[in-house]
Backbone atoms as SQL, in Angstrom:
CREATE TABLE atoms (id INTEGER PRIMARY KEY, chain TEXT, resi INTEGER, resn TEXT, atom TEXT, x REAL, y REAL, z REAL);
INSERT INTO atoms VALUES
  (1, 'A', 1, 'UNK', 'N', 35.832, 138.057, 32.343),
  (2, 'A', 1, 'UNK', 'CA', 36.306, 138.326, 33.677),
  (3, 'A', 1, 'UNK', 'C', 35.103, 138.361, 34.617),
  (4, 'A', 2, 'UNK', 'N', 35.154, 137.637, 35.739),
  (5, 'A', 2, 'UNK', 'CA', 34.041, 137.654, 36.687),
  (6, 'A', 2, 'UNK', 'C', 33.948, 138.998, 37.414),
  (7, 'A', 3, 'UNK', 'N', 32.722, 139.403, 37.681),
  (8, 'A', 3, 'UNK', 'CA', 32.454, 140.607, 38.469),
  (9, 'A', 3, 'UNK', 'C', 31.725, 140.158, 39.722),
  (10, 'A', 4, 'UNK', 'N', 32.165, 140.626, 40.868),
  (11, 'A', 4, 'UNK', 'CA', 31.526, 140.255, 42.128),
  (12, 'A', 4, 'UNK', 'C', 30.706, 141.420, 42.654),
  (13, 'A', 5, 'UNK', 'N', 29.448, 141.161, 42.940),
  (14, 'A', 5, 'UNK', 'CA', 28.559, 142.139, 43.556),
  (15, 'A', 5, 'UNK', 'C', 28.420, 141.776, 45.027),
  (16, 'A', 6, 'UNK', 'N', 28.573, 142.751, 45.899),
  (17, 'A', 6, 'UNK', 'CA', 28.301, 142.577, 47.323),
  (18, 'A', 6, 'UNK', 'C', 26.951, 143.228, 47.570),
  (19, 'A', 7, 'UNK', 'N', 25.964, 142.430, 47.933),
  (20, 'A', 7, 'UNK', 'CA', 24.577, 142.883, 47.959),
  (21, 'A', 7, 'UNK', 'C', 24.049, 142.874, 49.387),
  (22, 'A', 8, 'UNK', 'N', 23.530, 144.032, 49.806),
  (23, 'A', 8, 'UNK', 'CA', 22.995, 144.192, 51.159),
  (24, 'A', 8, 'UNK', 'C', 21.890, 145.232, 51.116),
  (25, 'A', 9, 'UNK', 'N', 20.866, 145.064, 51.905),
  (26, 'A', 9, 'UNK', 'CA', 19.768, 146.030, 51.970),
  (27, 'A', 9, 'UNK', 'C', 19.925, 146.910, 53.204),
  (28, 'A', 10, 'UNK', 'N', 19.461, 148.136, 53.100),
  (29, 'A', 10, 'UNK', 'CA', 19.527, 149.068, 54.225),
  (30, 'A', 10, 'UNK', 'C', 18.246, 149.043, 55.057),
  (31, 'A', 11, 'UNK', 'N', 17.162, 148.516, 54.488),
  (32, 'A', 11, 'UNK', 'CA', 15.878, 148.634, 55.178),
  (33, 'A', 11, 'UNK', 'C', 15.168, 147.291, 55.362),
  (34, 'A', 12, 'UNK', 'N', 14.692, 146.689, 54.286),
  (35, 'A', 12, 'UNK', 'CA', 13.957, 145.420, 54.336),
  (36, 'A', 12, 'UNK', 'C', 14.542, 144.475, 53.286),
  (37, 'A', 13, 'UNK', 'N', 14.041, 143.245, 53.223),
  (38, 'A', 13, 'UNK', 'CA', 14.520, 142.297, 52.214),
  (39, 'A', 13, 'UNK', 'C', 14.146, 142.765, 50.815),
  (40, 'A', 14, 'UNK', 'N', 15.090, 142.599, 49.904),
  (41, 'A', 14, 'UNK', 'CA', 14.889, 142.926, 48.496),
  (42, 'A', 14, 'UNK', 'C', 15.424, 141.764, 47.668),
  (43, 'A', 15, 'UNK', 'N', 15.069, 141.731, 46.405),
  (44, 'A', 15, 'UNK', 'CA', 15.627, 140.752, 45.478),
  (45, 'A', 15, 'UNK', 'C', 16.435, 141.491, 44.423),
  (46, 'A', 16, 'UNK', 'N', 17.718, 141.186, 44.303),
  (47, 'A', 16, 'UNK', 'CA', 18.623, 141.812, 43.340),
  (48, 'A', 16, 'UNK', 'C', 18.592, 140.952, 42.080),
  (49, 'A', 17, 'UNK', 'N', 17.980, 141.469, 41.018),
  (50, 'A', 17, 'UNK', 'CA', 17.898, 140.730, 39.759),
  (51, 'A', 17, 'UNK', 'C', 18.708, 141.422, 38.680),
  (52, 'A', 18, 'UNK', 'N', 19.609, 140.699, 38.029),
  (53, 'A', 18, 'UNK', 'CA', 20.455, 141.241, 36.966),
  (54, 'A', 18, 'UNK', 'C', 19.904, 140.769, 35.624),
  (55, 'A', 19, 'UNK', 'N', 19.583, 141.730, 34.741),
  (56, 'A', 19, 'UNK', 'CA', 18.992, 141.438, 33.435),
  (57, 'A', 19, 'UNK', 'C', 19.960, 141.823, 32.323),
  (58, 'A', 20, 'UNK', 'N', 20.093, 140.953, 31.319),
  (59, 'A', 20, 'UNK', 'CA', 20.989, 141.239, 30.200),
  (60, 'A', 20, 'UNK', 'C', 20.352, 142.254, 29.244),
  (61, 'A', 21, 'UNK', 'N', 21.093, 142.711, 28.222),
  (62, 'A', 21, 'UNK', 'CA', 20.554, 143.724, 27.304),
  (63, 'A', 21, 'UNK', 'C', 19.276, 143.298, 26.575),
  (64, 'A', 22, 'UNK', 'N', 19.012, 141.980, 26.507),
  (65, 'A', 22, 'UNK', 'CA', 17.791, 141.489, 25.868),
  (66, 'A', 22, 'UNK', 'C', 16.632, 141.356, 26.853),
  (67, 'A', 23, 'UNK', 'N', 16.852, 141.748, 28.108),
  (68, 'A', 23, 'UNK', 'CA', 15.795, 141.704, 29.114),
  (69, 'A', 23, 'UNK', 'C', 15.635, 140.368, 29.819),
  (70, 'A', 24, 'UNK', 'N', 16.600, 139.473, 29.646),
  (71, 'A', 24, 'UNK', 'CA', 16.534, 138.171, 30.312),
  (72, 'A', 24, 'UNK', 'C', 17.173, 138.250, 31.697),
  (73, 'A', 25, 'UNK', 'N', 16.529, 137.653, 32.684),
  (74, 'A', 25, 'UNK', 'CA', 17.100, 137.552, 34.025),
  (75, 'A', 25, 'UNK', 'C', 18.259, 136.562, 33.959),
  (76, 'A', 26, 'UNK', 'N', 19.469, 137.025, 34.290),
  (77, 'A', 26, 'UNK', 'CA', 20.653, 136.168, 34.175),
  (78, 'A', 26, 'UNK', 'C', 21.261, 135.808, 35.524),
  (79, 'A', 27, 'UNK', 'N', 20.891, 136.542, 36.583),
  (80, 'A', 27, 'UNK', 'CA', 21.403, 136.239, 37.918),
  (81, 'A', 27, 'UNK', 'C', 20.514, 136.916, 38.950),
  (82, 'A', 28, 'UNK', 'N', 20.438, 136.313, 40.123),
  (83, 'A', 28, 'UNK', 'CA', 19.667, 136.933, 41.198),
  (84, 'A', 28, 'UNK', 'C', 20.224, 136.510, 42.548),
  (85, 'A', 29, 'UNK', 'N', 20.017, 137.372, 43.525),
  (86, 'A', 29, 'UNK', 'CA', 20.431, 137.090, 44.894),
  (87, 'A', 29, 'UNK', 'C', 19.555, 137.937, 45.819),
  (88, 'A', 30, 'UNK', 'N', 19.366, 137.469, 47.035),
  (89, 'A', 30, 'UNK', 'CA', 18.585, 138.219, 48.008),
  (90, 'A', 30, 'UNK', 'C', 19.446, 139.301, 48.650),
  (91, 'A', 31, 'UNK', 'N', 18.828, 140.445, 48.901),
  (92, 'A', 31, 'UNK', 'CA', 19.475, 141.540, 49.631),
  (93, 'A', 31, 'UNK', 'C', 18.747, 141.662, 50.963),
  (94, 'A', 32, 'UNK', 'N', 19.497, 141.517, 52.054),
  (95, 'A', 32, 'UNK', 'CA', 18.885, 141.514, 53.382),
  (96, 'A', 32, 'UNK', 'C', 19.615, 142.471, 54.310),
  (97, 'A', 33, 'UNK', 'N', 18.888, 143.130, 55.210),
  (98, 'A', 33, 'UNK', 'CA', 19.543, 144.005, 56.182),
  (99, 'A', 33, 'UNK', 'C', 20.448, 143.181, 57.110),
  (100, 'A', 34, 'UNK', 'N', 21.608, 143.712, 57.402),
  (101, 'A', 34, 'UNK', 'CA', 22.507, 143.071, 58.349),
  (102, 'A', 34, 'UNK', 'C', 23.290, 141.886, 57.803),
  (103, 'A', 35, 'UNK', 'N', 23.177, 141.606, 56.509),
  (104, 'A', 35, 'UNK', 'CA', 23.881, 140.473, 55.912),
  (105, 'A', 35, 'UNK', 'C', 24.304, 140.845, 54.492),
  (106, 'A', 36, 'UNK', 'N', 25.517, 140.478, 54.122),
  (107, 'A', 36, 'UNK', 'CA', 26.004, 140.751, 52.771),
  (108, 'A', 36, 'UNK', 'C', 26.073, 139.451, 51.981),
  (109, 'A', 37, 'UNK', 'N', 25.346, 139.390, 50.878),
  (110, 'A', 37, 'UNK', 'CA', 25.418, 138.259, 49.950),
  (111, 'A', 37, 'UNK', 'C', 26.379, 138.603, 48.830),
  (112, 'A', 38, 'UNK', 'N', 27.044, 137.599, 48.305),
  (113, 'A', 38, 'UNK', 'CA', 27.965, 137.777, 47.184),
  (114, 'A', 38, 'UNK', 'C', 27.355, 137.123, 45.949),
  (115, 'A', 39, 'UNK', 'N', 27.422, 137.851, 44.850),
  (116, 'A', 39, 'UNK', 'CA', 26.972, 137.325, 43.561),
  (117, 'A', 39, 'UNK', 'C', 28.102, 137.543, 42.572),
  (118, 'A', 40, 'UNK', 'N', 28.587, 136.478, 41.960),
  (119, 'A', 40, 'UNK', 'CA', 29.639, 136.574, 40.951),
  (120, 'A', 40, 'UNK', 'C', 29.022, 136.265, 39.593),
  (121, 'A', 41, 'UNK', 'N', 29.299, 137.140, 38.620),
  (122, 'A', 41, 'UNK', 'CA', 28.729, 136.960, 37.287),
  (123, 'A', 41, 'UNK', 'C', 29.787, 137.288, 36.237),
  (124, 'A', 42, 'UNK', 'N', 29.814, 136.498, 35.165),
  (125, 'A', 42, 'UNK', 'CA', 30.698, 136.756, 34.029),
  (126, 'A', 42, 'UNK', 'C', 29.833, 137.313, 32.904),
  (127, 'A', 43, 'UNK', 'N', 30.069, 138.565, 32.530),
  (128, 'A', 43, 'UNK', 'CA', 29.304, 139.206, 31.464),
  (129, 'A', 43, 'UNK', 'C', 29.724, 138.614, 30.124),
  (130, 'A', 44, 'UNK', 'N', 28.752, 138.125, 29.371),
  (131, 'A', 44, 'UNK', 'CA', 29.031, 137.411, 28.128),
  (132, 'A', 44, 'UNK', 'C', 29.061, 138.308, 26.901),
  (133, 'A', 45, 'UNK', 'N', 28.438, 139.479, 26.987),
  (134, 'A', 45, 'UNK', 'CA', 28.435, 140.395, 25.841),
  (135, 'A', 45, 'UNK', 'C', 28.312, 141.827, 26.344),
  (136, 'A', 46, 'UNK', 'N', 28.813, 142.799, 25.571),
  (137, 'A', 46, 'UNK', 'CA', 28.683, 144.196, 25.974),
  (138, 'A', 46, 'UNK', 'C', 27.232, 144.652, 25.841),
  (139, 'A', 47, 'UNK', 'N', 26.913, 145.707, 26.542),
  (140, 'A', 47, 'UNK', 'CA', 25.567, 146.266, 26.480),
  (141, 'A', 47, 'UNK', 'C', 25.183, 146.875, 27.806),
  (142, 'A', 48, 'UNK', 'N', 23.953, 147.323, 27.890),
  (143, 'A', 48, 'UNK', 'CA', 23.440, 147.902, 29.127),
  (144, 'A', 48, 'UNK', 'C', 22.658, 146.835, 29.879),
  (145, 'A', 49, 'UNK', 'N', 23.143, 146.503, 31.052),
  (146, 'A', 49, 'UNK', 'CA', 22.494, 145.526, 31.921),
  (147, 'A', 49, 'UNK', 'C', 21.690, 146.293, 32.963),
  (148, 'A', 50, 'UNK', 'N', 20.552, 145.753, 33.344),
  (149, 'A', 50, 'UNK', 'CA', 19.719, 146.408, 34.351),
  (150, 'A', 50, 'UNK', 'C', 19.706, 145.583, 35.625),
  (151, 'A', 51, 'UNK', 'N', 19.694, 146.287, 36.748),
  (152, 'A', 51, 'UNK', 'CA', 19.463, 145.654, 38.036),
  (153, 'A', 51, 'UNK', 'C', 18.080, 146.095, 38.478),
  (154, 'A', 52, 'UNK', 'N', 17.193, 145.129, 38.626),
  (155, 'A', 52, 'UNK', 'CA', 15.836, 145.412, 39.076),
  (156, 'A', 52, 'UNK', 'C', 15.607, 144.711, 40.404),
  (157, 'A', 53, 'UNK', 'N', 14.938, 145.393, 41.305),
  (158, 'A', 53, 'UNK', 'CA', 14.548, 144.756, 42.554),
  (159, 'A', 53, 'UNK', 'C', 13.404, 143.800, 42.243),
  (160, 'A', 54, 'UNK', 'N', 13.536, 142.572, 42.657),
  (161, 'A', 54, 'UNK', 'CA', 12.503, 141.571, 42.415),
  (162, 'A', 54, 'UNK', 'C', 11.290, 141.782, 43.322),
  (163, 'A', 55, 'UNK', 'N', 11.371, 142.793, 44.160),
  (164, 'A', 55, 'UNK', 'CA', 10.250, 143.170, 45.032),
  (165, 'A', 55, 'UNK', 'C', 9.567, 144.427, 44.513),
  (166, 'A', 56, 'UNK', 'N', 9.795, 144.807, 43.256),
  (167, 'A', 56, 'UNK', 'CA', 9.178, 145.969, 42.609),
  (168, 'A', 56, 'UNK', 'C', 9.527, 147.293, 43.291),
  (169, 'A', 57, 'UNK', 'N', 10.804, 147.467, 43.635),
  (170, 'A', 57, 'UNK', 'CA', 11.223, 148.688, 44.325),
  (171, 'A', 57, 'UNK', 'C', 11.825, 149.737, 43.404),
  (172, 'A', 58, 'UNK', 'N', 12.475, 149.344, 42.299),
  (173, 'A', 58, 'UNK', 'CA', 13.084, 150.350, 41.437),
  (174, 'A', 58, 'UNK', 'C', 14.052, 149.762, 40.438),
  (175, 'A', 59, 'UNK', 'N', 14.776, 150.658, 39.737),
  (176, 'A', 59, 'UNK', 'CA', 15.656, 150.271, 38.639),
  (177, 'A', 59, 'UNK', 'C', 17.026, 150.913, 38.821),
  (178, 'A', 60, 'UNK', 'N', 18.078, 150.169, 38.484),
  (179, 'A', 60, 'UNK', 'CA', 19.443, 150.691, 38.401),
  (180, 'A', 60, 'UNK', 'C', 19.968, 150.261, 37.042),
  (181, 'A', 61, 'UNK', 'N', 20.463, 151.187, 36.236),
  (182, 'A', 61, 'UNK', 'CA', 20.990, 150.854, 34.909),
  (183, 'A', 61, 'UNK', 'C', 22.512, 150.845, 34.979),
  (184, 'A', 62, 'UNK', 'N', 23.111, 149.742, 34.513),
  (185, 'A', 62, 'UNK', 'CA', 24.549, 149.568, 34.598),
  (186, 'A', 62, 'UNK', 'C', 25.104, 149.255, 33.213),
  (187, 'A', 63, 'UNK', 'N', 25.942, 150.137, 32.643),
  (188, 'A', 63, 'UNK', 'CA', 26.526, 149.840, 31.334),
  (189, 'A', 63, 'UNK', 'C', 27.627, 148.790, 31.449),
  (190, 'A', 64, 'UNK', 'N', 27.800, 147.989, 30.397),
  (191, 'A', 64, 'UNK', 'CA', 28.907, 147.048, 30.373),
  (192, 'A', 64, 'UNK', 'C', 29.564, 147.092, 29.005),
  (193, 'A', 65, 'UNK', 'N', 30.847, 147.215, 28.866),
  (194, 'A', 65, 'UNK', 'CA', 31.794, 147.358, 29.962),
  (195, 'A', 65, 'UNK', 'C', 31.655, 148.707, 30.648),
  (196, 'A', 66, 'UNK', 'N', 32.129, 148.784, 31.895),
  (197, 'A', 66, 'UNK', 'CA', 31.985, 150.039, 32.634),
  (198, 'A', 66, 'UNK', 'C', 32.821, 151.156, 32.015),
  (199, 'A', 67, 'UNK', 'N', 32.498, 152.403, 32.343),
  (200, 'A', 67, 'UNK', 'CA', 33.315, 153.525, 31.858),
  (201, 'A', 67, 'UNK', 'C', 34.771, 153.339, 32.277),
  (202, 'A', 68, 'UNK', 'N', 35.688, 153.864, 31.511),
  (203, 'A', 68, 'UNK', 'CA', 37.122, 153.653, 31.747),
  (204, 'A', 68, 'UNK', 'C', 37.592, 153.860, 33.181),
  (205, 'A', 69, 'UNK', 'N', 37.124, 154.878, 33.911),
  (206, 'A', 69, 'UNK', 'CA', 37.647, 155.047, 35.270),
  (207, 'A', 69, 'UNK', 'C', 37.361, 153.863, 36.188),
  (208, 'A', 70, 'UNK', 'N', 36.430, 152.977, 35.823),
  (209, 'A', 70, 'UNK', 'CA', 36.053, 151.875, 36.698),
  (210, 'A', 70, 'UNK', 'C', 36.613, 150.534, 36.249),
  (211, 'A', 71, 'UNK', 'N', 37.353, 150.486, 35.178),
  (212, 'A', 71, 'UNK', 'CA', 37.909, 149.223, 34.693),
  (213, 'A', 71, 'UNK', 'C', 39.133, 148.823, 35.504),
  (214, 'A', 72, 'UNK', 'N', 39.330, 147.557, 35.622),
  (215, 'A', 72, 'UNK', 'CA', 40.527, 147.041, 36.279),
  (216, 'A', 72, 'UNK', 'C', 40.587, 147.310, 37.763),
  (217, 'A', 73, 'UNK', 'N', 39.455, 147.555, 38.386),
  (218, 'A', 73, 'UNK', 'CA', 39.413, 147.776, 39.820),
  (219, 'A', 73, 'UNK', 'C', 39.955, 149.123, 40.250),
  (220, 'A', 74, 'UNK', 'N', 40.246, 150.017, 39.302),
  (221, 'A', 74, 'UNK', 'CA', 40.774, 151.336, 39.646),
  (222, 'A', 74, 'UNK', 'C', 39.697, 152.379, 39.443),
  (223, 'A', 75, 'UNK', 'N', 39.624, 153.322, 40.336),
  (224, 'A', 75, 'UNK', 'CA', 38.619, 154.378, 40.237),
  (225, 'A', 75, 'UNK', 'C', 39.282, 155.709, 40.071);
C-alpha cells in the first residue's frame, strides 16, 4: 500500500531522506518553507525506517508497519 508524505519546512530548506531498515536511502524529497512537496512510497518490508535530514539537521525514527491506532488512515 502506498504511503504519501506531505513534506514542508518551517524555517529553511531541508532534505527529507527515507532510509530502509538496512540503512539504504530509498526515497528523498526537498522540504521548503511555504511549499508542500508530496512523496509517495510503497514499503517493501516491515522494520524501522529512518527519516534523516539530508542537510544534517536530525533524525526521526518511524516504525513500519505503524502502531495499530495509525493503520488504515484512522487515528
